[in-house]
N, C-alpha and C positions, 0 to 999 in steps of 0.2 A: 574058579572062573567058569562061566557057562559056556559049554561047547559052541563054537562058532561065533562067540561074541567078539566085537571089534575091540582092539587094544587102544585105549585112549591115553595119549601121552600126559604125564603129570607136569604141572608147572605151566608157566606162560607159553602160549602157542608161538612157535617161530613165525615171525612176520617180516615181510618186506614192505617198505614204505617208499613211495615216490613223491618227491617234492619238486615242482616246477616253479622256481623262485620268481616272484613279482608277476604272477600269472595274470592279474587284471591288465597289466601293460601288454603282455603277449596277446591277450584276447582282443585287443583293439585291431589286430591284423596288420599293424604298421611294421615295416622292416626294422630289424634290430639297430640299424645304422641311423635311424631317425630318432631324435630326442623326444620321448613321450612321457607324460605323467598322467596317472589316473587319480582323480580327486574324489574325496568324500568329506562332507562338512568343511569344505574349503581347504583341506589339507591333502597332501600327496599320500596315497596309500600304496602306490606301486609306480616304478619307473623303468624305462627301457635301459639297456646297457649304455646306449649313447648318452642318455640323460645323466646316468650315474657318473660317467666319465667327466661330465661338465659340472659336477658338484651338486646335482639335484638328487636328493635322497628322500625316502619316505619320512613323513612327519613335517616337512616344510609346508608353509602356507603358500597359497597360489602366487601372491605377489613376489615372495622371495624366490620361488622357483623360476618365475619369469625374469626376475632381476639377474639370476645366475645364468639363465639361458633364454635370451629373448626369442629365439626361434622355436622354443619348445611347443609341442602340440599337446593340448590339454583335453582330457576326456573325463566325463563324470562316471562314477562307478556304476556298472550295470551287471548285476549278478546273473541275470539271464544270459547276457552275452558271454560272461565268463564260463557259465555252465555249458552253453552250446559249443563254445570253442574247445572246451576240454574233452568233448566227446571223441575227437580224433585220437587223443592219447589213450582213452579208455578202450576204444575199438582195437587199438594195437595191442594193449595188454591183455584183452580178452582172448587173444590167440595163444597166450601163454598160461593164463589161469582163468578158470571159469568163475571164480568168486572174487569180486573186487568190492572194497568198501571205500566210498568217497567221503572224506571228512568235509571238504569244501573244494570248489573248482581249483585245480592246480595241485591237489594233494590227494593221494589214495593209497590203499594198502591191500595186501593179499596174504593169506596164510600160505606158508611155503612147503608144507610137508609133502604134498603131491608134486607140485612143479619142481621143487628142488631135487627130488629123487629122479624125476624124468629127465631133467636137463644136466645132471652130473654134479649136483651138490650146490651148496649155498653160494659159493663164490662164482661158479659158472652161471647160476641163475641171475645173480645181481648184475654181472657183466652183460648178460644178454638183455635184461630189462633196460639197463642204462643205454646200451647201443641202440635198441629199438626206439626208445623215446627220443633220443637225440636225433636219430635219422628222420623220424616222422615230423619233428618240429622244424628241422632244416628244410624238409620238402614242403612243409606248409607255407613257410615264409617265401621260399623260392629264391632267396638271394644267396643261399649257401652259408649264411651267417647264423649261428645259433642264437635265437632270440632271448634265451634265458639260461641260467645255470640249472642243471638237472641233478638233483640230489637223490641218490638211492641208498637206503640204509636197511640193514637186515640184523635183527636182534631178537631176544626173547620178549615177546609181547608187543602189541601195536604202539604203545607210547614210547617205549625204548627204540623201536624201529624208526618212528617219526623223528626222534631226537638224533638218531644216527644219520638219517637223511639230511637233517638240518646241518649236522657237522660236515657232511660231504660237501655242502654248499659253502659253509662258513670257512672251513679249514682248507678244503681242497679245491674250491672254486667250481665244484660240480664236475671235476675232471675224472673222478673215479669213485666207485661206491665205497661205503664204509660197512664192512661185514664184521659183526661181533660174534665170536665163536659161542656156541651153545654153552650155557653155564657161566659165562664171563660178563654178562650184562651189568651186574652190580659194580664190578671193577671198572667197566667202561664209563659208567655214569658218575662214579665217585669223584673224580678230579674235575668234572665240568663245573663252571661257575653257575650260580643260581639262575641267572637270566637265560642261560642255555636250556636249563631244565624246565623252566616255567612257561616257555612259549607254547607248549603243547597242552591242550586240555586233557585232563585225566579221563 
């Protein structure tokens, strides 16, 4: 080794991923208690918690969504609106990690080697991130009701971390992070159904 050279860890970089579920619905700015659906090509691509409770789910056509919930508020997909709205989450996370990678509005990731060491380990970091994102979203809406499930996942590599964040939403309702110990990512992924593994781009 060259004297003074940095030690580069082998294998996938430990990564934390944040997923704010149904983000386009959150980005409309409507309270979580209001049934909202965001449309693209005449189909729902995101819904608010209140709409989901009334049976409106992503994939439904406009008319079917209105039939299930006549009072639903419909918005067309606006990616610029989604991105602008997500800046409040990114600003909060930039206080924890200097480097953030945004895959799309509502989803981002950070390498954890520095932040994890500073904040007391992977689990402490994941808990801190989850709490900060939940708090900023509650404050944004102003009603005290969380406008979406917040998934936080930490694993070896960005793709596995994104799947862990999705599992935090799907399995735990976004109530707690999913932290996969270093070296155990393959075992975490192995029992998951194919549809859970394929939702994230490689």
